[in-house]
N, C-alpha and C positions, 0 to 999 in steps of 0.2 A: 748306220747309213752307208750307202755305197759311195766310196770316194774315188776309186779308179777301177777301170776295167780294160783289159787288153786281150785280144784274140788274134790268132793267125791260123791259116790253112783251114778255115771253116767257111763253107758256102762261098760267098763273093769276096771274102777277106783272105787275100793271099799272104802278105807279110804282116808284121805286127800292126794292128789297128788299135789305137789307144783313145779311150774316152776318159779324160781327166777332169774331174769335178772339183778339184782343189784349186784350180787356177781362177780365183776370184779377184775382183779389182777394187774393192773397198769403196764402192759407191755409197753415198749417204741417203739414197732413196730406195724404196722397196727392200729394206733390209731383211724383211721376213722371208725373202726368197733364198737367203743363205743361212745355213745352220752349222755351227761349229766349224766355220771356214769352208764348208762344202756346199755346192750348189744343190738346193733342194727342189727347185722347179725348173725343168728342162724342156724346151721346145726345140725339136730337131727339124731342120729344113734341108732339102736337097732335091736335085732333079730326079725324075723317075728312073729307077734302075740302079741307083747308087748303093742300095743296100740298107735302107732305113728299116724295113721289116726284118731283114736278116740280123740287124743289130739287136733287135728285141729278142729274136730267137737265140742269138748267141748268148745274151745276158741270161736267158732262162734255160739254157742247156743244163745248168746246175740242178734244176728241179728234178731231172730224170734220175740221177743217182744218189741224191741226198734226201729226197722226200718221198712220201707216198701220195702226194697231191696230184692234181689232174695233169696229164701229159698228152701229147699228140705226136706219136712217132711218125706219122705221115709227113709232118712238116720237116722232119729231119732225115728223110730218105736220101736226099742228096746232101752229103755231109762234108766231105773234104773238098778243098778248092781244086779245080781242074788244072790250074797252072803250077801248082806246088808239088814238088817231088817227094815231100815228106809223107810218111805213112800215118801220121797222126796230127790232129788239131791240138792247139795249145790254148789254154785259158788261164787268165790271171785276174783275181778279184782282190781288191783292197777295201776293207770296211773300217768304219769307226764304230766299235761296239763297246759300250760302257767306258768311253773315253780311251779305249785301247785300240791300237792299230792291229787289225787282224788281216792276214794275207792267206789266201787259199789259191793254190796253183794245181792244175792237173792237165793231163794229156789223154786224149781218147783216139782210138783207131776208127770208131764209129759211134753212133749215138749211145750204145750200151757198153762198149769195151773200154775199160779204164787201164791205161798203161802206166800212169805215174800220178802220185798225189803228194803234195807237201802243204802243211798247215803250220802257221806260226802266229804267235801273239807277241807284240812289241819286240820283234826281232829274234825271239827264241823259237827255234824249230821244235815242234812238239810231236809232229807226225811226218814220217817220210816213208813212201812205198814206191820203189822203182822196179817194175816188173821186167824191165830189160835186163836187170841184174839178178833178181830173185823175187819170190813171192813172200819174203819175210819183211814185215813192216817194223819200223822203229816207232815206238809209242811211249811217250814220256808223261802222260797225265797221271797224277796221283789218284790211285784207285784202279789202275789197270795193270798192276804188277803181275797178277796171275792170269791175265788175258792171253789167249793164244795169239801169236803174232804171224802165223803163216796163213795167208789168205789166198787160196788157190782159185777161187771164183773171180774171174776177171770182170764180172759185171757187178761185183760187190764193192762199194766204196769202203775204204778203211775207216773213214770218219763215221759213216752210217753204222758200220760194224761196231765201233766203239760206243756210239750213242745207244745202240740197242742191246748191248751185251755187258755193260759196265754199270757199276754203282760208284760214280765218281765222288771223291771226297769234297767236302764243302770248302772251297777256297776261291779267290778272285779269278784265277786262271780258268778253273772249271766252270765258274759262273759265266764267264765271257764265252766259253765254248758253247754252253747251253743257250745263251742269248744269240750267238751266231746262228744256231739252228732255228731259233725262234724267228729271226729275221728271214731266213731262207723259206721257212714254212709260210711266212706272210707275204711273199712276193706274188704279184698278180699281173699277168699279161692278158689283154683281150682286144678284140677288134670286131667290127661289124661290117667291114668291107670285104666283098667277094663272098666270104663265108664267115659265119659267126664262130669264133674259136676262142678258147681261153686256155691258159697254162697256169698251174700253181694254185695256191690258197685252199681249194676244196677238191673233193674227189667225186667224179660223176657229174652227169648233166642235170640241169634244173630248168624247168619251163619258167621264163621270167614272169609271165602274167600270172601263172598259178602261184608263184612265190609271193607276188604282191598281194594276191587275195588271201593267202594263208596267213600272212603277217598283218592283215587288216590295214594295209597301206593304200587302199584304193583312193581315198580322199586326199591323202598326202601326195600320191602320184598325180592326181588331177591338179592339185595346186602347183606341183612342179612343172607340169606341162603348160599351165596358164602363165606361170612366171617366165617360161621359155618362149612365150609368144604364141602358143597353140591354144586358142580359146576353145574349151570343150567342157562338157559335163560327163562324168563317168559314173557307172554304177555296177556293182557286182550283182549279176542276175543268174537265176538257175537255168541250166541247160543240160539235159541228159544226166540228171542226178549229180551234177557238180556245178560249182559257181564259176562263171567266167566274167571278164571285164567287158563292158559294152559302153558305147557312146549313148548318152541319154538325150534324145530329141523330144522332150516333153512327152514322156511315156512311150515313145517309140525307141526301141533298143536295137542297135546294130553292133554285132560282135567287133571288138576292137581290132582283132587280127585281120578282119576282112576289109576294114575301112581306113586303117592308118596308112600314112605315106611312108616312104623309105626313111625320110628324116625323122618322123615320129617314132618309127620302130628303132632307129639308132638311138634316139633319146631314151626309149624304153629300156634298152639294154644297158645304157649308161646308168639309168636310175637303179636298175637291178643291182649292179655292182656298187653303185654309190652308197646304197644302204649298208653294204658290208664294209666299205671304206670308212664310213662314219663310225662304225663300232670301235670303241677304244681299244687300241693295241692289237686289232685283228689283222690289219694290212700294214706292211712295212714299206713296200715299194710297188709302185704302179707304172706299168708301161702300156699305153694305149696307142695302137697303130692306126694311123690315119683317123685320128679321133674325131675330126669334124668334117669328114668327107661329104656329109649330107646336110651340114649346118649353114645357116646364115652367119655372117661374120660377127654379128652382135651376140648370137647364141654361142659361138665359139669362145668369145671373151667371157661370157657368163660361166661356161663350164670351167675355164681356167681359174676364175675367181672362186668358184665353189671348191675346187680342189685345193687352192691356196689356203682357204679358210680352215680346211680340215687339218692342214699341216703335214700331211703325208708326203714323202719324197716321191715325185712323179716325173716321168719322161713321156712326152707326147710327140708323135710325128705328124707333120702337117705340110700343106702347100699354101696355106692361107697367110698371105703377107699382111693383111689388115691388122693382125694381132701382134705384129712386130712393133711394139710401142713401149716407151718407158712409163706410160701410165699403168701398164699391166705387170710387166716384169722389168728386167734391166739387161744391159748388153752382155753381161757374163752369164745370162740364163738362156739366150738364144744361140743355138749351135748350128753351124753350117757344115754340111757333110758332102764329101765326094767318095769315090771308091777307095781312096788311100788315106784319108785323114778326116777328122772331125774336130772342130774347135769353135769357141764362142765368138760372137761378133767383136767383143772387146779384144780378142787375140787375133782377129783377122784384119786389123787395120793399124796403121801407125798413128792415126788421128786420136786425139783425146776426146772421148765421147762424154757428153754431159746430158743431164736430165732434159734439157730443153731441145736437144737434137731430135729431128724427125728421122729415126733410124730406119723406118720402112722406106722412106724416100731415098735414103742413102743406100739401102740394100738394092732397090730397084735400079739405082744409078750405077751399080757395080762398085761401090766403095769398099766392099768387103771381099776378100779372096781367101780361098782355102786350097 
């Protein structure tokens, strides 16, 4: 699980910007929203332009140099913060992996150029590479004794180098290291606002509707839409030697893509990714940017409930205040964000928040400040 994340000198983040998911409040309701003392379900609120999307991009910067999963370099063309004089961005990740505290820190001059890396498990530094001093890495994993430690390629992560060029001995430390990579490989960012884009998890593009047809999920997709309040009948029909999804109007068929609304298409993309999220151990962490931009508030709540039921750790950005309710999550799961800080509702007021409180009404009344 992701426990803490800190970034500085990246896009809109000038100084240290910390997301701390360990600051929970011990509420006795919606306890499933917290796992191992870490917030598992996160909703992020903030005015336009405070950097909610950039938070997702910052979190997923790690995908570029540690994985071979899907990337989008265009999103990272503007990399360093314009007000910061430093020549590199700094990233700090703290994870709970196999009940172990795993910390990974690195610095980059741009999306690809790695200046510094440090990796530790339970306080023991296992990898250090500081290219400001030399290209020689300190590597302490058992099974890497004969591994070359000089890494001249500044676009090559020393962690990825170890993963791809070592046969690590079987022990708890190395198992944690491998499971750390499994977590990173399972991270997924997506959005359907402005342009459809995703980071992580898979490599290459897939047509959502073709994927649904190929997996024989047309009827399941129809049921999903009906449960979401979109009454329709769907059918896979032949068109130009391939099957497409069409709306079925008593034997009159209209191609789905030509007739669906923006909201229905956003739901289609969610369904596409939700099929992967539901696969056991496939997805470790999900970030959905503006997840309900085209949804009715009841549908927004349904999506949150569906993700909760899966149990995956997720973070959603939204402007929808109707889902700020203790019936859905709890005050330490709703995070308020501005350009300099992000913290939960429970840490944004001196008042004691209880299950009976109408926290949406309190939010609109300005009871919370960040």
